matplotlib code that plots the C-alpha trace (Angstrom):
import matplotlib.pyplot as plt

x = [-80.7, -79.1, -75.3, -73.5, -71.3, -68.1, -66.0, -66.4, -65.7, -62.4, -62.8, -60.3, -57.5, -58.3, -55.1, -56.3, -56.2, -59.3, -61.6, -62.6, -65.2, -64.1, -62.3, -62.0, -58.7, -57.6, -59.6, -57.7, -56.5, -58.4, -61.8, -64.7, -68.0, -69.8, -68.3, -71.1, -70.8, -70.2, -72.8, -71.6, -69.9, -70.1, -67.1, -64.5, -65.7, -65.0, -67.4, -66.7, -68.5, -70.3, -68.2, -65.0, -66.3, -64.0, -64.8, -62.8, -64.7, -68.0, -71.1, -74.4, -76.6, -80.4, -82.4, -83.5, -81.2, -79.8, -76.5, -76.2, -74.5, -72.0, -73.5, -72.2, -70.9, -73.7, -76.4, -77.9, -80.4, -81.2, -83.5, -83.6, -81.7, -83.3, -82.9, -80.5, -78.4, -78.6, -77.4, -74.7, -73.5, -73.6, -71.3, -67.5, -65.9, -62.8, -61.3, -59.4, -62.8, -63.8, -61.0, -63.0, -64.2, -61.8, -59.1, -59.2, -57.3, -57.2, -59.8, -62.1, -62.0, -60.4, -60.5, -62.1, -59.5, -59.2, -62.2, -64.5, -62.9, -64.8, -68.1, -67.6, -66.9, -69.9, -72.2, -70.9, -71.6, -75.2, -76.0, -74.9, -72.3, -69.3, -66.4, -66.9, -70.1, -70.5, -70.3, -73.0, -75.7, -75.3, -78.0, -80.0, -79.5, -82.7, -81.7, -78.3, -80.0, -82.6, -80.0, -80.4, -82.4, -84.3, -86.8, -87.6, -84.4, -83.8, -82.3, -78.9, -76.1, -73.6, -71.0, -67.7, -64.5, -61.9, -59.0, -55.6, -53.1, -49.7, -46.9, -44.3, -41.5, -38.8, -40.2, -40.5, -36.9, -35.8, -37.7, -36.3, -32.7, -33.1, -34.4, -31.5, -29.0, -30.3, -30.1, -26.6, -25.6, -26.8, -24.8, -21.8, -22.0, -22.3, -19.4, -17.3, -18.1, -17.2, -14.1, -12.7, -14.1, -15.1, -12.8, -10.9, -14.0, -15.9, -13.0, -12.4, -16.1, -16.1, -12.9, -14.3, -17.3, -15.1, -12.0, -11.2, -8.6, -6.3, -4.3, -0.8, 0.3, 3.8, 6.5, 7.1, 10.6, 12.9, 13.9, 17.5, 19.9, 23.0, 24.9, 22.3, 20.7, 17.1, 14.7, 11.5, 11.0, 8.2, 7.8, 5.6, 2.5, -0.6, -4.2, -5.5, -9.0, -11.3, -14.3, -16.2, -18.3, -15.4, -13.3, -15.2, -13.7, -10.1, -8.2, -4.9, -2.9, -3.5, -1.7, -0.8, -4.4, -6.0, -8.8, -11.3, -10.6, -12.9, -13.2, -11.8, -8.6, -8.3, -8.6, -6.0, -3.5, -4.1, -4.3, -0.5, 0.5, -1.7, -1.5, -5.3, -7.4, -10.1, -12.7, -11.5, -11.0, -14.0, -16.6, -14.6, -14.3, -17.9, -19.5, -22.8, -24.0, -20.7, -17.7, -15.3, -14.1, -10.9, -9.2, -6.1, -4.1, -0.4, 0.8, 4.5, 5.6, 7.0, 3.7, 1.8, 4.1, 3.5, -0.3, -0.2, 1.7, -1.3, -3.3, -6.5, -9.5, -10.9, -7.8, -6.3, -4.1, -4.0, -0.6, 0.0, 2.9, 3.4, 5.4, 7.9, 10.2, 13.2, 14.3, 10.9, 10.5, 14.0, 13.3, 9.5, 8.9, 11.3, 10.4, 6.7, 4.3, 1.9, -1.5, -2.7, -3.9, -0.4, -1.4, 1.1, 0.4, 3.3, 7.0, 9.2, 6.6, 4.2, 6.7, 8.2, 5.2, 5.3, 8.9, 8.3, 4.9, 5.5, 2.6, 0.4, 0.4, -2.6, -3.1, -6.0, -7.2, -10.1, -12.5, -14.7, -18.4, -17.7, -15.6, -12.2, -9.3, -8.5, -4.9, -2.5, -5.0, -3.2, -1.6, 0.0, -1.6, 0.5, 3.8, 4.0, 6.5, 8.0, 8.8, 12.2, 14.4, 15.2, 18.3, 18.2, 20.9, 19.9, 22.5, 20.7, 23.2, 23.1, 19.4, 19.1, 21.6, 19.8, 16.4, 17.4, 19.2, 16.2, 13.7, 15.5, 15.8, 12.2, 11.1, 13.5, 12.3, 8.7, 8.7, 5.9, 8.2, 11.9, 13.8, 17.4, 18.7, 22.1, 23.2, 26.5, 28.3, 30.0, 26.9, 23.8, 22.6, 20.3, 21.9, 19.4, 16.0, 14.8, 11.7, 10.0, 7.3, 7.2, 5.3, 6.0, 5.2, 4.8, 1.8, 0.2, -3.1, -1.7, -0.1, -1.1, -2.1, -0.2, 3.1, 2.6, 4.3, 7.9, 8.5, 11.8, 9.9, 6.4, 6.7, 7.5, 8.5, 10.3, 14.0, 14.9, 18.6, 19.8, 18.5, 21.0, 23.5, 21.9, 21.9, 25.6, 26.4, 24.7, 26.3, 29.8, 29.2, 27.9, 30.9, 28.8, 30.9, 34.0, 34.3, 36.0, 33.7, 32.7, 29.1, 27.8, 24.8, 22.4, 20.1, 17.1, 16.8, 13.7, 12.6, 9.1, 7.4, 9.1, 11.8, 13.8, 16.0, 18.1, 17.2, 19.5, 19.2, 22.5, 23.8, 25.6, 28.1, 31.0, 31.1, 32.5, 30.4, 31.8, 30.5, 27.1, 26.7, 28.6, 26.3, 23.3, 22.4, 19.1, 19.9, 23.4, 22.0, 19.5, 22.3, 24.1, 21.3, 19.5, 22.4, 21.4, 18.5, 15.4, 15.2, 18.9, 18.3, 15.3, 17.5, 19.9, 17.2, 15.9, 19.4, 19.8, 16.6, 14.0, 10.5, 10.8, 10.5, 13.5, 13.9, 13.2, 9.5, 8.7, 5.0, 3.5, 6.7, 6.3, 8.0, 8.2, 7.0, 8.9, 7.0, 8.3, 10.3, 7.8, 5.2, 7.2, 5.6, 7.7, 8.3, 9.0, 11.7, 13.7, 12.3, 13.4, 17.0, 17.0, 14.9, 11.3, 8.6, 9.4, 9.3, 11.5, 11.6, 14.3, 15.8, 15.8, 17.5, 20.2, 20.8, 21.7, 24.5, 25.6, 26.1, 28.5, 30.3, 30.7, 32.6, 29.5, 28.1, 24.7, 23.8, 20.1, 19.3, 18.6, 17.1, 17.1, 20.5, 19.1, 17.0, 17.9, 17.1, 16.0, 19.7, 20.3, 22.4, 22.0, 20.9, 22.0, 19.8, 21.4, 23.5, 22.3, 24.2, 25.8, 24.9, 27.3, 25.5, 28.5, 32.2, 34.7, 36.1, 32.8, 32.0, 35.4, 35.1, 31.5, 32.4, 35.2, 32.8, 30.4, 33.1, 32.7, 29.2, 30.7, 33.5, 33.8, 31.6, 29.2, 25.7, 26.3, 28.9, 27.0, 27.7, 31.5, 33.4, 36.8, 39.6, 37.5, 36.5, 32.7, 31.0, 27.3, 24.5, 21.8, 18.2, 15.3, 12.1, 8.5, 6.4, 3.2, 0.3, -2.0, -4.9, -4.8, -3.9, -1.3, 2.2, 2.4, 5.7, 9.2, 11.4, 14.9, 17.5, 21.2, 22.7, 26.4, 29.3, 32.7, 35.5, 34.9, 38.0, 37.0, 33.4, 31.8, 28.4, 26.0, 23.8, 20.6, 18.6, 15.1, 13.1, 9.5, 7.5, 9.6, 7.9, 11.2, 13.8, 13.7, 17.2, 18.7, 22.1, 20.8, 18.1, 19.4, 23.1, 23.5, 21.8, 24.1, 27.0, 26.0, 25.3, 28.3, 30.6, 29.2, 30.0, 33.4, 34.3, 32.7, 34.7, 37.9, 38.1, 41.4, 41.4, 41.2, 44.1, 44.1, 42.6, 44.7, 41.9, 41.9, 38.4, 37.0, 33.6, 34.4, 35.9, 39.6, 39.4, 36.8, 34.2, 32.8, 29.7, 31.7, 33.9, 32.6, 33.6, 31.5, 27.8, 25.6, 22.1, 23.5, 25.2, 22.1, 20.2, 22.8, 22.7, 18.9, 18.3]
y = [8.8, 11.0, 10.5, 13.9, 14.3, 12.5, 15.6, 18.4, 22.0, 23.1, 26.1, 29.0, 28.1, 24.4, 22.5, 19.0, 16.3, 16.1, 13.2, 11.1, 8.4, 4.7, 4.0, 7.7, 9.3, 11.3, 9.3, 8.8, 5.3, 3.2, 4.9, 2.6, 3.1, 3.0, 6.1, 8.7, 12.0, 15.1, 18.1, 21.2, 23.7, 27.4, 29.0, 30.1, 27.8, 24.3, 22.0, 20.5, 17.2, 16.8, 13.9, 16.0, 19.3, 20.9, 20.2, 22.8, 25.7, 24.5, 25.9, 24.0, 23.6, 24.2, 21.3, 19.1, 20.8, 18.3, 18.4, 21.6, 22.2, 24.9, 28.1, 30.1, 33.5, 36.0, 33.5, 32.4, 30.0, 27.2, 25.3, 21.5, 19.7, 17.0, 13.5, 12.9, 15.8, 14.9, 11.5, 12.7, 15.2, 12.6, 10.2, 10.8, 12.4, 10.3, 7.4, 9.7, 11.1, 7.6, 7.4, 9.4, 12.9, 15.6, 14.6, 17.7, 17.3, 19.5, 17.3, 17.2, 20.8, 23.2, 26.6, 29.6, 31.5, 35.0, 37.4, 34.5, 33.8, 36.6, 35.7, 32.1, 33.1, 35.3, 32.7, 30.2, 32.5, 33.3, 29.7, 28.6, 26.2, 28.3, 28.1, 29.4, 27.4, 24.4, 20.9, 19.9, 17.6, 14.0, 12.5, 9.6, 6.2, 6.4, 9.7, 8.2, 5.2, 7.4, 10.0, 13.7, 15.3, 12.2, 12.2, 9.4, 7.8, 7.7, 4.8, 3.8, 4.1, 1.3, 0.5, 2.1, -0.1, 1.1, 2.6, 1.6, 4.2, 3.1, 3.5, 6.2, 4.7, 6.5, 5.3, 1.8, 1.8, 3.1, 0.4, -2.3, -1.0, -1.0, -4.6, -5.8, -3.8, -5.5, -8.9, -8.4, -6.9, -10.1, -12.2, -10.0, -10.2, -14.0, -14.3, -12.0, -14.2, -17.4, -16.1, -13.8, -14.6, -18.3, -19.3, -22.0, -23.6, -23.5, -25.0, -27.6, -28.6, -28.9, -30.9, -33.2, -34.1, -35.2, -36.3, -40.0, -41.1, -43.9, -45.7, -46.8, -49.8, -49.6, -52.1, -54.2, -54.1, -57.0, -59.5, -60.6, -62.8, -61.7, -61.8, -60.0, -63.0, -62.2, -64.3, -62.3, -59.8, -57.9, -57.8, -55.5, -57.1, -55.9, -56.9, -56.3, -54.9, -54.0, -51.8, -54.0, -51.0, -49.5, -52.4, -52.5, -49.1, -50.6, -49.4, -50.3, -49.8, -52.5, -52.3, -48.7, -47.6, -47.1, -49.7, -50.5, -54.1, -54.2, -57.1, -59.6, -57.6, -57.2, -60.9, -61.6, -59.2, -60.0, -63.7, -64.4, -61.9, -63.2, -66.9, -67.1, -68.5, -66.7, -68.7, -67.4, -63.8, -63.1, -63.4, -61.1, -58.4, -58.5, -58.9, -56.8, -54.3, -53.7, -51.4, -53.3, -56.8, -58.4, -60.2, -61.6, -61.1, -61.2, -59.9, -58.9, -55.4, -56.5, -57.9, -54.9, -52.6, -54.5, -54.4, -50.7, -50.0, -51.4, -48.3, -50.5, -48.5, -49.7, -51.6, -50.6, -52.2, -52.0, -52.1, -54.5, -55.9, -59.6, -61.2, -64.0, -66.2, -67.3, -69.9, -71.5, -73.8, -73.3, -70.2, -70.2, -70.5, -67.7, -65.3, -66.1, -65.0, -62.4, -63.0, -61.9, -58.6, -58.0, -58.4, -60.5, -63.9, -65.1, -64.8, -61.8, -60.5, -60.1, -59.2, -56.3, -55.4, -51.7, -51.5, -53.7, -52.5, -48.9, -46.5, -46.4, -43.3, -41.4, -40.0, -37.9, -37.6, -35.8, -37.9, -36.9, -37.7, -41.0, -42.0, -41.9, -40.1, -36.7, -36.8, -34.7, -34.3, -36.7, -35.2, -36.9, -36.2, -38.5, -40.0, -43.7, -44.8, -48.2, -50.4, -50.6, -53.6, -55.8, -57.8, -60.9, -62.7, -65.9, -67.3, -68.7, -71.5, -72.6, -72.4, -74.5, -77.2, -77.4, -77.6, -80.5, -82.4, -82.1, -83.0, -86.2, -87.3, -86.6, -88.6, -91.4, -91.9, -91.2, -88.3, -85.8, -82.8, -81.7, -78.5, -77.4, -74.1, -72.6, -69.8, -67.8, -68.1, -64.6, -62.6, -64.7, -64.3, -67.0, -68.2, -70.9, -71.9, -74.8, -76.9, -79.7, -80.1, -76.7, -75.0, -73.1, -69.4, -69.1, -71.4, -70.6, -72.0, -75.5, -75.1, -77.1, -74.5, -76.5, -75.7, -71.9, -71.2, -71.8, -74.6, -73.1, -70.2, -71.4, -75.0, -75.4, -78.7, -80.3, -80.4, -83.5, -84.3, -81.2, -79.3, -81.0, -78.5, -75.7, -78.0, -78.7, -75.1, -73.9, -76.7, -75.8, -72.0, -72.5, -74.7, -77.8, -80.0, -80.0, -81.9, -84.7, -85.0, -88.6, -89.6, -93.0, -93.7, -96.3, -98.6, -96.6, -93.3, -92.7, -89.0, -87.5, -90.8, -91.8, -94.3, -92.5, -94.5, -93.9, -94.8, -97.8, -100.2, -100.7, -101.5, -99.2, -97.1, -95.0, -92.0, -88.5, -85.4, -85.5, -89.0, -88.1, -85.7, -87.9, -90.9, -88.7, -90.1, -88.8, -90.1, -88.7, -85.3, -85.4, -86.1, -83.0, -80.7, -81.2, -79.5, -76.2, -74.6, -74.3, -70.5, -70.4, -73.0, -71.1, -68.0, -69.8, -71.1, -67.6, -66.2, -68.8, -67.4, -70.1, -68.9, -65.7, -64.7, -63.7, -60.1, -61.2, -60.9, -63.6, -63.9, -66.5, -67.0, -69.0, -67.9, -71.5, -72.6, -72.2, -72.0, -70.1, -72.2, -71.5, -73.2, -76.3, -79.5, -82.1, -84.2, -81.1, -80.2, -83.2, -83.6, -80.1, -81.0, -83.4, -81.4, -82.4, -80.1, -77.0, -76.2, -74.3, -73.5, -74.7, -71.2, -70.9, -74.3, -73.4, -70.1, -72.0, -73.7, -70.5, -69.1, -71.9, -71.8, -68.0, -68.4, -67.9, -64.8, -65.0, -62.9, -62.9, -64.4, -62.0, -62.5, -59.0, -57.6, -54.2, -52.3, -50.3, -46.6, -44.3, -43.7, -47.4, -47.6, -50.5, -49.3, -52.1, -53.4, -52.4, -55.3, -57.2, -56.6, -59.7, -61.0, -63.1, -66.1, -68.2, -67.5, -68.2, -71.1, -72.7, -72.4, -73.9, -76.8, -77.5, -77.4, -79.9, -82.1, -82.2, -83.5, -86.8, -87.0, -87.7, -89.7, -93.5, -93.9, -91.1, -91.1, -89.3, -91.2, -90.4, -86.7, -87.1, -85.3, -86.7, -84.3, -81.9, -81.8, -81.8, -80.6, -81.3, -83.0, -85.5, -85.3, -87.7, -86.4, -87.4, -85.1, -83.7, -83.7, -80.7, -82.3, -85.6, -83.9, -86.5, -87.5, -89.0, -89.7, -88.4, -85.4, -86.6, -83.9, -83.1, -79.7, -79.0, -77.0, -77.6, -77.2, -77.2, -75.2, -72.3, -72.7, -70.5, -72.0, -73.9, -76.4, -77.7, -80.5, -81.7, -84.7, -84.7, -87.9, -90.2, -93.5, -95.5, -94.9, -92.4, -91.4, -88.1, -89.4, -91.8, -89.6, -86.0, -86.7, -87.6, -84.3, -82.3, -84.1, -83.3, -79.6, -79.0, -80.7, -78.5, -75.3, -76.5, -77.2, -74.1, -71.9, -73.9, -74.3, -75.8, -79.1, -79.1, -79.4, -81.7, -80.3, -79.6, -80.8, -84.6, -85.6, -89.1, -90.7, -93.2, -92.6, -93.6, -94.9, -96.6, -94.4, -94.5, -93.1, -91.9, -89.7, -86.2, -85.3, -88.1, -87.6, -90.4, -91.2, -92.2, -88.9, -87.0, -88.7, -87.8, -84.2, -84.1, -83.7]
z = [-17.5, -20.1, -20.6, -21.1, -24.1, -24.0, -24.9, -22.4, -23.6, -22.1, -19.8, -19.7, -17.2, -17.2, -18.3, -17.4, -20.0, -22.0, -21.1, -24.0, -24.4, -24.5, -27.7, -28.6, -28.9, -25.9, -23.3, -20.0, -19.6, -17.2, -17.9, -18.7, -20.4, -17.1, -15.8, -15.0, -16.8, -14.9, -15.1, -16.9, -14.7, -15.1, -16.5, -13.9, -11.2, -10.0, -8.3, -4.9, -4.4, -1.1, -0.3, -0.6, 0.9, 3.4, 7.0, 8.7, 10.5, 9.1, 10.8, 11.3, 8.3, 8.1, 9.2, 6.3, 3.7, 1.3, -0.5, -2.3, -5.7, -6.0, -7.4, -10.2, -9.3, -8.7, -7.8, -4.6, -5.7, -3.3, -5.7, -5.3, -7.9, -10.1, -9.2, -12.1, -11.2, -7.6, -8.2, -10.4, -7.8, -4.9, -6.8, -6.3, -9.4, -9.2, -7.3, -5.1, -3.8, -2.7, -0.2, 2.4, 3.1, 3.9, 1.4, -0.8, -4.1, -7.2, -8.9, -5.9, -4.5, -6.9, -5.6, -7.6, -9.5, -10.6, -10.1, -9.5, -6.1, -4.3, -5.9, -4.9, -1.3, -1.3, -2.7, -0.2, 2.7, 1.5, 0.9, 4.3, 3.0, 3.3, 5.7, 9.1, 9.5, 11.7, 10.3, 8.0, 9.4, 8.4, 6.2, 7.4, 6.1, 4.2, 2.5, 1.6, 0.0, -1.8, -3.0, -3.2, -0.4, 0.5, -2.4, -4.7, -6.0, -9.7, -11.6, -10.5, -12.9, -13.7, -11.0, -11.5, -11.6, -9.1, -10.7, -9.3, -9.9, -10.9, -8.4, -8.8, -11.0, -9.0, -5.7, -6.9, -8.1, -4.7, -2.9, -5.2, -4.7, -0.9, -1.0, -3.2, -1.1, 2.0, 0.5, -0.7, 2.7, 4.4, 1.9, 2.3, 6.1, 6.0, 3.6, 5.8, 8.8, 7.0, 5.4, 8.1, 11.5, 11.3, 8.4, 10.3, 11.9, 8.6, 6.7, 9.3, 9.2, 5.4, 5.4, 8.0, 5.8, 2.9, 4.8, 5.3, 7.9, 7.0, 9.7, 8.8, 10.9, 12.4, 11.6, 14.8, 16.1, 15.5, 18.2, 17.7, 19.6, 21.4, 18.1, 16.1, 14.5, 13.8, 15.8, 14.9, 12.1, 10.5, 6.7, 4.7, 3.1, 1.3, 1.2, -2.4, -2.7, -5.6, -6.3, -8.8, -10.0, -12.0, -13.1, -16.4, -17.2, -17.3, -20.3, -21.7, -24.9, -27.5, -30.8, -30.2, -29.3, -25.9, -25.7, -23.0, -22.0, -18.9, -16.5, -19.0, -19.4, -15.6, -15.0, -17.7, -16.2, -12.5, -12.8, -13.3, -10.7, -8.0, -9.0, -9.4, -12.2, -14.1, -12.4, -9.0, -10.1, -12.2, -9.4, -7.2, -9.9, -10.8, -7.4, -7.5, -4.9, -3.3, -3.7, -1.5, -2.1, -0.7, -3.6, -1.9, 1.4, 2.2, -1.2, -1.1, -2.1, -5.4, -6.6, -5.4, -7.3, -10.5, -10.0, -9.2, -12.4, -14.4, -13.6, -13.1, -11.8, -8.5, -7.4, -4.1, -1.4, 2.4, 3.9, 6.7, 8.7, 8.9, 11.7, 10.7, 12.7, 10.8, 13.4, 13.6, 16.6, 17.9, 20.1, 19.8, 23.5, 24.4, 21.6, 21.7, 18.9, 17.7, 16.3, 12.9, 14.3, 15.7, 19.3, 21.3, 22.5, 24.6, 25.3, 24.7, 22.2, 25.1, 27.7, 25.8, 23.6, 24.5, 23.2, 20.1, 19.0, 18.0, 17.3, 14.1, 12.0, 10.6, 7.2, 6.1, 2.5, 0.9, -1.1, -4.0, -4.2, -5.9, -2.9, -4.5, -3.0, -4.5, -5.8, -3.8, -0.9, 1.4, 4.5, 7.4, 10.8, 12.9, 11.8, 12.1, 14.8, 14.1, 17.1, 18.6, 18.2, 21.2, 21.7, 23.9, 25.8, 23.9, 21.6, 18.6, 18.0, 21.6, 21.6, 18.4, 19.8, 23.2, 21.5, 19.3, 22.1, 24.5, 21.8, 20.9, 24.6, 25.3, 22.3, 23.1, 26.8, 26.1, 28.5, 28.9, 28.4, 28.8, 29.3, 28.8, 30.2, 29.6, 31.9, 31.6, 34.9, 35.0, 34.1, 34.8, 31.2, 29.9, 26.7, 26.0, 27.3, 25.2, 25.9, 24.1, 22.8, 21.3, 18.4, 15.2, 15.6, 11.9, 12.1, 15.4, 14.3, 14.4, 17.9, 20.9, 23.6, 26.2, 24.4, 24.1, 27.4, 28.3, 30.7, 31.8, 33.5, 34.0, 35.2, 38.9, 40.3, 43.3, 42.4, 44.3, 44.8, 42.9, 45.9, 48.2, 46.9, 49.0, 52.1, 51.7, 51.0, 54.2, 56.3, 54.9, 55.4, 58.9, 59.8, 60.5, 58.2, 56.0, 52.7, 54.6, 57.6, 58.2, 58.1, 59.1, 56.9, 58.3, 56.4, 57.7, 59.4, 61.6, 61.7, 62.3, 62.2, 58.8, 58.2, 55.5, 53.0, 50.0, 46.4, 46.5, 49.4, 51.3, 54.7, 57.0, 55.0, 56.2, 53.9, 53.8, 53.3, 49.8, 49.4, 50.7, 47.7, 45.3, 46.1, 46.6, 50.0, 51.4, 54.9, 54.9, 53.8, 56.7, 59.2, 57.9, 57.3, 60.6, 62.3, 60.6, 62.3, 60.1, 60.0, 58.9, 56.3, 54.9, 54.7, 52.5, 50.2, 49.7, 49.0, 46.3, 44.7, 45.7, 46.2, 44.2, 40.6, 38.6, 37.5, 34.0, 34.4, 31.8, 31.1, 33.3, 35.3, 38.5, 41.7, 42.9, 46.3, 49.6, 52.9, 55.9, 58.3, 61.0, 58.8, 58.1, 59.5, 61.2, 58.1, 55.9, 58.2, 56.8, 53.3, 52.3, 53.0, 50.0, 47.7, 48.4, 49.9, 47.9, 44.2, 41.7, 38.0, 35.7, 35.6, 39.4, 39.7, 37.2, 39.0, 42.2, 40.4, 38.8, 42.3, 43.2, 39.8, 40.2, 43.5, 45.8, 44.2, 42.7, 39.8, 39.0, 35.6, 32.8, 29.3, 27.7, 26.8, 25.7, 23.2, 20.2, 20.2, 17.3, 16.5, 16.1, 19.2, 21.7, 25.1, 27.5, 30.2, 33.5, 34.7, 37.7, 40.9, 42.3, 45.8, 47.8, 49.2, 50.4, 50.6, 47.9, 50.0, 50.5, 46.8, 45.8, 48.2, 47.2, 43.5, 44.1, 46.1, 43.1, 40.8, 42.5, 41.2, 37.7, 39.2, 39.3, 42.3, 41.4, 40.1, 36.7, 34.9, 31.6, 32.2, 32.0, 29.3, 28.5, 29.3, 31.4, 35.0, 35.4, 38.5, 38.9, 40.6, 39.6, 40.8, 41.0, 42.5, 42.8, 40.7, 42.1, 39.7, 40.2, 38.3, 40.2, 43.5, 44.2, 43.2, 39.7, 37.8, 38.3, 37.5, 36.3, 36.2, 36.0, 36.5, 36.1, 34.5, 33.0, 33.2, 36.9, 37.7, 35.4, 34.2, 31.6, 31.4, 33.6, 31.8, 33.5, 32.0, 33.2, 31.9, 33.1, 33.7, 31.5, 30.4, 30.8, 33.5, 36.4, 37.4, 36.4, 35.7, 33.1, 31.5, 31.8, 32.0, 28.3, 27.2, 29.5, 28.0, 24.4, 25.1, 27.3, 24.8, 22.0, 24.1, 25.0, 21.4, 20.0, 22.4, 22.0, 25.7, 26.8, 28.8, 32.5, 34.9, 37.9, 41.2, 44.2, 46.4, 47.1, 48.2, 48.5, 48.6, 51.2, 54.6, 54.6, 58.1, 60.3, 61.8, 65.3, 66.8, 69.7, 67.5, 67.9, 64.4, 62.9, 62.1, 62.8, 64.0, 67.4, 67.8, 66.6, 69.4, 72.0, 70.7, 70.9, 67.2]

ax = plt.figure().add_subplot(projection="3d")
ax.plot(x, y, z, "-o")
ax.set_aspect("equal")
plt.show()
């Protein structure tokens, strides 16, 4: 196959770039050496390849006619082309021609120009290939493979490499601009959403990821006595912690220059402040694989301030509140205690925890990636609310004195426990509630669990003869007796299948009602009390506060035990009259005597004087309303009758106080043991007040299960004497004046069973009792 010359002669009117051979100047970029050469065209005409021939208004071609070459003007030859020229004509003249038939472009189907246009149209019409003819018949596959008109196919030229035209630069720039604009539009929209519409939520979410919440513990409120003496307080303490990974970066100024001293320098500076040796500190400051190590607890604020001033990296402190009790054991069972985690364990600490505790505060700070707090990022979310102070009715001095007195006596007589209670007569306020054994609230770990409660409120026991006071008050108030009523007390008194007796054996004795209480006669008390109906007697017990808790609400407080009169058995009907068969607490028993000392008006015991508000002002606890139990006359007479208990013939000579009239009552009762389910040991007691004519305080003393002795006068009387003497001297109470009431223990004249004013067993039988 002969290659046409590389440089075609330019025809008139042809302004296309000249084609050049490969490597020759002027060749179009992208041409290769394998490009087939075009056949020469006649001047003034343009060839139209078969593959790009117009298809519109094409008529049917003659059968078997192959692809025809365009003729030059003035010719109508239909001669068959040579195989070479046929192959050259059949090949597309440009890549655009390869895109399919019917895509006429200037290079593929240039129209005749000038005077040649008519000749071209004429030639086209005469050759049957012009417009207005039907579509040319399609060649067979064999003809397409052979080339030309179906004759023998000549040698095939080299394959032409497809030429990919470059995109329009302006169009490409437009597309790129649109893409960039779309991307920036998305970014702008997202930025607008984050900063304008969802700014708060986004900011909050980001802050939450790097925010750390710190809880600030509140300072627990103080517990003070009636005079403001602190019984419980909270002090600020710190727990020192360290991040061992950064301690080696510790720097300090040495000889005027900032020098890295590392762990060794930290140990040298911290040791003296913490009281720790290098051997103790070094392992803590170099502990591997951890960023949190507790160095020491309970550091006071002064020490922490000095450590903080060192500027040591990794050193931090956690603020805590530590509870301290300045009076130690003295008021421990009243005040109670709190554990290390500041939760209450007993006493007032537990009872008034909601008032004392306060509420913790919350601080939020932002942290960096290394876990350290960003300076200035801290903000308070919730302000810490410190607890409010509580003022008790307890007098710290009275409490201390009573505590020591009862402790000495319990130890001296080998008792299991002892309790001393002081109540103010006019108000019912508990001024002291001391028990022994006790505990030290500053060292709760060493405490015996049995001592954590308060025996004055928690321990219920049968009062014994101190309960006779209520029997006498009911009989006097109901008009059954007078202080001088004669009572014939036999050696034995048979009732409900039991032969009752007194503690001391005696023959028939002629006493007065005053003598019955002065000598603490069980049988005399039965002869008096059985004349009061059971339901009436029960009502008096309850008016005195038996069988019900006090309004104090002390943790674990017992209500005592008092059955309904309808449930009393035959024996209980009589034993209750002298203090057996029901149970009271020490505070309840003291309240009975407060009622008589207060002229027959009972004021319920109280322990809390008030709380301190945010302004520092005391808000008093509402005062208890007094309830009259017996008349003033009954109270006065009964008080005078009790003076004989400490008289020459009474049972409590050890309770006497020189120069003062003392009214009171001894008690000795069998003590029921819940574990053994039987009676085991005794309760020895004395309750009284002085001066009897104008008492200010009631003092109640109880000794439980003494190893030596059993009578209240001998065991509890001396403790009463000590505490009451202290109170009288402290208050500079003037000496007593003689009483106008002259009562006697023994009857001043012979008594007869026939006398209707005399109480005796014979008369009781006659009266059907």
